[in-house]
Structures are given as C-alpha cells and as structure tokens.
N, C-alpha and C positions, 0 to 999 in steps of 0.2 A: 504493500500500500504506500510505497514511497511517493512523495509529492502530494499525497492526500492529507487532509486535515479533518479532525473531528472535534466537536465541542458538545459538552453536556451541560445543560443549564441547571441552576440550583432548583431543587425539587420544591413542589408546592403541596401543601395539605391544609385544607380548611374544613370547618364544620358548619352545619346549618346555624349554629349559635352565632357565628361571626356575622351571618346575614341578618339575623333578627336584631342584633345589637347595634346596627348601623345608625338608626334614627336616634336611639337613646344616647349613644356615646360619640356623636360626630366630633365633638371637641377633643376627644381622646384618641383619635385615629392613630396618631404617632405612637402613643403608649401601647395601644392594642397591637399594633404591628410588632413592637418590640417584644411584647409578652407572648403573643400567640403565633407569630410567624418568624421567630428568630432564625429558623433554618432558611428563610427566604431573603435574608439581607443581601444587599448588593444589587447590581443592575438588573438582575433577572427576577427580582421579587415581584409580588403582586400587591395591590393596595385594597383596602376595604371599600373605598369609595367607588361607586358604579360609574363606568363610562357609558358612552352611547353604544348600544348594541349594533353589531355588524349585521348586514342583511343575511337572512338564512339561505344557505346554499340549496340549490334544487337541481333536479335532473342529474346530469353527468357530474356536476360539481359536488354532489353529496357524498361521493365515494371516490377512491382512487382508481387508477387503471387496473386491469386484470393482473398485471405483473406486480403492481404495488400491493394489491390485496393479497396476493400469494405470499409476498414477503411478510406482510403483517400476520398472516395465519401461521407462517413458519416460526415467527418470533413468539406468537401466542403459545405455540406448542413448547418452545424452549423455556418460556417463563414458567409454565406449569410443571415442566420437568424439574426446574430449579426449586420450585415450591415443594414438590414431592420429596426431593432430596433433603429438604429441611423440615420434613414431617408436617407439611401444611397442605390443606385441601386445595384443589385446583380452583382457579378463577373461572367464572362463566363469561362467555363472550356476550357483549352488549352492543348491538348495532347502533343504538342511540349514542353511546359513548364514542363509537367509531366515527359517527357523523360529527359530533362535537370536535373530536380531535382533527378530523379532516378540514373542517372550517378553519380551525386555528392554524393548521399547516398552510392553508391558502393565504391567510393574513400574513404569516411570517414570510412566505416566499414573495409576497407582493412588495416587500421592502422594509418591513418592520425588523426583520432579523430574529435572532434567537431570544425571545422574550415570552414570559407566561401571559402577560397582558400588554397588548400593543395599544398605541394611541387610538382612541375612539372605539376600543373593543371592550365588551362587557367582561367582568371578572370571571374567574373559573366557575364559581358556583352558579352565577347567573346564566352563563352560556350553556352549561350542562342542563340546568333546569329548563331552558328554552327548548331543549330537544325532547322534553317530556320525561326526563329521568327524575325519579323521586329519591332523595338521598338524605343522610344525616352527616356523613363524612365523605369528602371527595379529595382526590389527589391527582397530581399530574407530573409526568416526567417528559422532558423534551430534549432533543439533541439534533445535531446535523453534522454532515461530513461529506467530503468529496474533493475533487470530482471523481465520479465513477465511470467506468468505460464498458461495463457488460453486466449481464444478470448475475454472474458469479461475483463480480465486483460489488454489486449492490448488496448481495447477501453478506459479503465480507465486511462491508461498512456497517450494516445492521448488527452483525455479530460483534464487531469491535465496540460499538456504542453500548450494547447490552453487557458485554464482558466488563467494560469500564464501570458501569453502574454496579454490577455484582461484586466488583473488586474493591468497592469503597470501604473505608474503615471509619469507625466512630472517632470523632463526632461528625465528620463530614461524610455521612452515609445516607443522606436523605433519599436518594433514588433507590438504593438497595432496600431501605425500610419500606418504601412504597411497594416494591415488587414482592416483598416477603411479609407484608402486613397481614395480621389476623383480622383487622377491621374491614378490609376490602373483600368483597365477594364477586365483583364484576369488573370487567376491563373492556375498553375499546382501544384499538391501536390503529393509527393512521400513519402511513408512510407515503411521502410524496417526493418525486424526483423532478426538479425544475429544469428549465431550458439550459442552464449552465452545468447540468449533471450533478448538482448538489442534492444530497438525500436529506430529507427532513423527517423527523420522527416525533410523534406525539402519542403518549400513552395516558389515557384518562381512566381513573379508578373511582369506584363508588361502592358503598356498602348496600 
C-alpha cells in the first residue's frame, strides 16, 4: 500500500439523554461536551447543538454501488468474527443505519473531509433518527484512505482501517470500544469510493 494514506477519525458515542438535555442546558454546551464527549475532543468531535439537516438521499444515492456494498458486507462479517473472538454476540445489520452512514459519506466526499458533523449537517443522533431508527445509544466510526487502484486494493484499504481500529489501546481506543461494545446491537456500514479513488468508511451503531 505504498503511496496510500489512511486516516481514522476520533470515535463518537452519544445517548438519547444528550438530545433531551439540549433545551435545558444550552448555556452549558461546552461543559457537557467536556463531560460527556471527552473521547471526541479535537477537530473530528461533534457538538450538541443541531445544525441544518442535509437533504435525504433517495434512489441510487441511498446506497453505495454493488462493489461498495460487497465491501461493506465483507467488513460486517469481519466485525462479527472479531466480536465472537471476544465472546460477544454478533451485531445485526440495519439498513437504516447503512443509509445514514451513506448520506454522511456523501457529505464528507463533497468537500467536508473526515468529520463526524460537517457544516450544515445534523448531528449523529438527529440524522440517525431521521432515517427512522429508534435508539437510546448511538455511535459512529469513520475513516478514509487511498488512492486505491483495484477491488483487491479497496479491500486492503478497508482491512487496514479496520485493523487500525482493532489495534487501538486505552485510553485512545474509542473505535475499538464501539466495535466491541455490549451496548450496541445493530450496525450499518457504508463504504464509498470517490472520483479520486479515495475510500470513505462510515460505521453507525445503535442499541
């Protein structure tokens, strides 16, 4: 993979309590972020305040290409193998979370870059709820890498991103904790390859 680059963003995990507390504690947003989202500090963190929702993807925009979906399913299988190796039950595939992840991929590839919440985009909990997902806790892992030159190269990049997440060590192991969380029961994975052959990955989790 010489000449390729991969990046993994800081993980995100929020609960429905965060959403309910917005109106009551607007003046304490900074404090809430410090206390509840400490693992999300830095440029890839999310905020409690709600942005303007992006338009809902429809038709061919709602999912990736056949190749991209095959890569996502292959990664899904690998994640559940890793969970089994850690004596954890498998995650169930959730198409609505896949759709949420794919919409976020499209926003990132449109110029936002590797961020959990892009300008004028709803926060994680809101955009997952807009897809009809009911949840109490949600999480998200994102990453990108490239350029890739073939199907094998695409899977190699996906595998490198996943292995990087699984190799994390405390306290900087947010992605790994999402992947091996007992709190999450469902996952949707979106993989998108843009015109520059950069591969974008979004994994959305919910209980």
